[in-house]
N, C-alpha and C positions, 0 to 999 in steps of 0.2 A: 906720428901723433895726429889726431883729428883736430881740425880747427874748431874753435868755439861754435861757429855757425853750423858746422857739420854735426857737432855733438848735439846741439839743440834740435836740429832737424831730425836726427836719429831718435832722440827721446820723444819728440812730438809724434813721429811716425809710429813708435811703439805704443804710445798712449792711445792714438787713434785706432790702432789695430785692436788693442785691448777693449776699447769702448765699443768698437764694432762687434767684437766677439760677445761681449756682455749683452749688447742689444739683441744679437741673434739668439743667444740662449734665452733671454727674457721672452722674446717673441715665440720661441719654440715651446717654452713652458706654458705660455698663455694659450697657444694653439692646442697643446695637449690637454690643458685644463678645460678649454672650451669643448673639446671632443668628448671628454669624460662627462661633462655636464649634459651635453646633447644626448649622449648614449644613455645616461641615467634617466633623463626626461623621457626618452624613447621607451625604455623599459617600463617606466611608471605608467606612461600612456597606454602601452600595450597591455599591461596588467589590468588597468582599469577597463580597457576596451573588452578584454576577455571576460572580466566579471560582468560588465554591462550586457554582454551577449547572453548571459544566463537569464532566462525568463522566470520570474518568481511565481510559484504556484502554491496555494494553500490546499493541502490534501487531507481530508478528514477520514477517519476510520472508526468503526462502530463497536469493536470488541478487542480483547487481547487473546483471542483464540487462534486456531490454526489457519483460518482463512486470511489472516492478516500477515502471515509470515513472509509471503512473497513480496509484499509492499515494504516490510521492514528490511528485508534482504536487499531490495533494490536501493534503498537509502544507504545502507552500510557499504555496499560494494561500489558506490559512485555511479550507479546506472542512470540516475536522473541527470547528473552533470555531464555524463557521456552524451546524452541526447539534448543538451542545451537548456536544462532546467535547474532551478534552485528550488527544491521542494521542501516545504515545511509540513511535517506530519503532525496532525492534531487528533488526539483521541477524544471521541464523543461517545458516551456509553449507550447509544441506541441508534438503530438504523433510521427510524422515523425522525429522530432529532437531527441526524446527519442530513436528511432530506430537507428539513426546515432551514438548516444553515446554508445548504447549497442553493435553495430557492431564494433565500434572503440575501445572497451575494457575499456571504462571509467565507465561502469556500469556492475554489475553482473546480474541485473534483471531490467526489465522496465514494468511499468503499463501504457499501451498506448491503443489507439483506435485499435480495432480488424482489421479495414480496413487497418491501417498502417502496422500492423504485417503481414496480409495476402498478402498485396501488395509487401512488401519486400521479403517474402518467395517465392512468385510466380516468382520473378525475380532472384531466386537463393541464396538469403541471408540465411546463416546457422543459422536461429533462429526458435524457436518453442514456441507455446503458451502452458502453463501448467495449467492455471486456467482461468475461465471466470468470469466477474463481473455481468453482467445482460443480459438477453435474450430478453428483450423488450425495445423499445426506450422510455425513460422517458422525452424526449425533447418536446418543444412546438415551434410553429411558432409564434414569436412575431412581431407585425406590428405597423405601425403608426395608430393613431386613425381614420383617414379618409378611411382606407381600411377595407371593410366589408366582402369581399369574396376572396378566393384564386385567382379567375379569375381577380381580380382587380390588381394583381401583373404584369400583362402582360405589357411588355415594361419597367418595373422597375428593380431595383437592390437589391439583397439580399446579406448580408454580411456573410462571413465565417472566420474562423481563418486561415487555410491554405488549399491549394488544397491537396486532399488525406486524410484529417482529418475526424474525425467522423461527425462534423457539415456539411462538404462538401458532404459526402455520403448521409446523411439523407436529405439534401436540394434537391439533385438531385432525390432521390427516391420519395420525396413528389411531386416535380414538374412533374415527369413522371406520377405519379398516376393521376394528374389533367390535363395531356396533355399539360404542359407548359414548357417542358424540353428545348425547343429552343426559348421560348418567354420571358424568364426572364434572366437577367444578373446576374452573380455571381462574387463577388469581395472579395479577401482575405485581411485581416487586421492584421494578425499576432497572435492576441490573443483576448480574450473577452473584454478587456479594449478598444482595438482599435475599435471593433464592436460597443461598447456602445457610444464612441465618435462620430463615423460616424452616428449612429442613431440620436443622439441629434442634430447633424448638418444637419439632413435630407439628408445626402449623400446616405443613403440606406433606402429602404422601410421597411425592417425588417430583421430578422435572425432566424435561427433554432438553439436553444440552450436550456439548462435546465431553466435558469433564465437570464433575461436581466436587469442588474442593471443600470438604467438611471434615471435622474432627470426629463426628459420630459415625457409627457403622453404616455402610451404604453398599448397595449392589446394583450392577447393571442388569436390568431385566430383558431389555430388547435393544439390539443393535439395528438401527433403522436401515442401514445399507443391506441387511439381510432380507428385508422385505421386498427388495427388487424394485423400489420406487425411484425413477429418475427425478432429480430435483436440483434446480439451480439455487445454490445457497446464497451467494453474494455476487455483486457486480460492481464495476467502476462506472459511476454515472457523472454526467456533466450537464450543464444547461445547454439547450439547443442553440441559443444565441451565442454563447461563448464558443461552442463548437464551430459555428458558422464564421465567427470572426477570427478564431485562432485554431484552425484545423491542424497546423503543424505542432502546436503545443499539445493538443489532445493526442495526436499520434505519438509524440515523444513520451507522454505518460504511459501509453499502452506498451510501447517498446521497452521502456524502463521497467515496467512491471513484469513483462515477459522475461527480461533479463534476470530479474530478481528471483523468479520462480525457478529458472534454470540453474542459477547459482545455488539456490537452496537444495535442489535435488542432486546437483553434482558434487557439492561439498558439504558433507554431513557435519564435520567438525566445526566448520564456520557457521553452519546453520544452527547448531545447538547453542553456540555462543550468542548468536543474534536473538534467538528465541528467549534465552535466559535474560539477556540484557533488556529487551523491551517489555517482557512480561513481568520481570522482577521475581521470577520464581527461583527458589534456591534448591528445591527438591530435584535432584538430577534425574530420578526415575520419572517424575512427572514431566519434566522438560523433554525427556526422551519420548514419552508418550505423545506429547503435543507435536513434536517434530515428526513423529511417525505418521500422524494424521495428515499433516500438511504435505509431507513428501509423497504420501500415497494418494491423496485425494485432489490436490490442486491440479487443474488441467494444464497440460503443456500448451495446448492450443486453446486460448481463452475465448472461444466463440460462444455466444448466447444461443443455445439450441432450443428449438420449439418444443421438442419432446421433454426437455428438462424444465421448461416453464409451464407446461400443460397442467401439472398438479396445482400450481399457484393460481392459474386462471380458473381452474375448476373450483378451487376453494373460494375465490372471489366472485364466482358465478359470472365470469367474463370469458367464456370459452371462445367466443367469436372475435376477441381482440387480436388484431394482427401483430405479428412480431415486430414489424416496422414501426408500430405506434409507440414502442418503448425501447427498441434496441436497434443498433446500427453496427453490423459486423464488417463493414467495409475495410476498416483498418486491419483487423485480424486476418481477413481474407487476403489482404495485400501482403502481409507478413508471410503467410503460407505460400503464396505465389512466388515471392522473392526467394523462398527457401531460407528465410531468416531464422525461423524457429528451429528448423531441422539442424542448422549449423550450430545452434547453442548446445545441442546434445551430442554433437559429433566429437568423439575423443580423438585427439591428435596422436 
């Protein structure tokens, strides 16, 4: 039998052992909790750091036609994020207005008619084109059913969005080719919806555009690509000062856009969904037609070519204007040298 003192000592030892064990467990739990907190904070900080690394850019575009499809696709496939950008796409219904917003500092980049960019740059605006959309005109001359020849337009009126816009330039080039430059009236209606309304009311005899969405009978009289005229339709433009300060951001835009065009051409089913989503067209046949234009005409290598801008310079009576005064192909040339664009179209 244990003596009282021995029993007390045994109980005291057991209590001390239990207390020590509880203290150990408490410290272990505290250590685990601290580790969890630290890890959570680390994840949070890492997440915020990753988000902070994305440079925000406001990117304006001037129509809902085929030349915008590469930009839309770039947004949808995450191409901007891939290259470190958080891009906000902003629709502005006219190339000249996109230029105004760009020059006013409301946009970091603008996808607009080449003619609008060249026109602004020729007047001293500090902007430069860094990528080209298409080097052939994908537009058609849409007319009233009773017009059978281009010559039948004599004395009539054709609609355009705005003076200085892509449709305006193409309309004048077409009329000059047929000797009707002074024989046909040209009237601006602001946007394609205005042109469509004027056509349905027979205010105009027709219009040069990619597609004319009207309920009234209409026919395509001339496909401008058949005229064999090289023509730069749209470009991505930025302010020269922004390009100087953030060359990597501008290059990231061009890379993202190039990715978008490749994704559009390589994945028709995804491309059709994106075209329908951004244009809000529900007519599947029309969406297919729009996709066909972009997949066929958008340049894989988005270089601004002198031959493609020559008709624009002639139209503006600026034949001697150098390419470097309004365009910089250094980014696109770098992508070609790297083999970057070629890899986008290489099937695994």
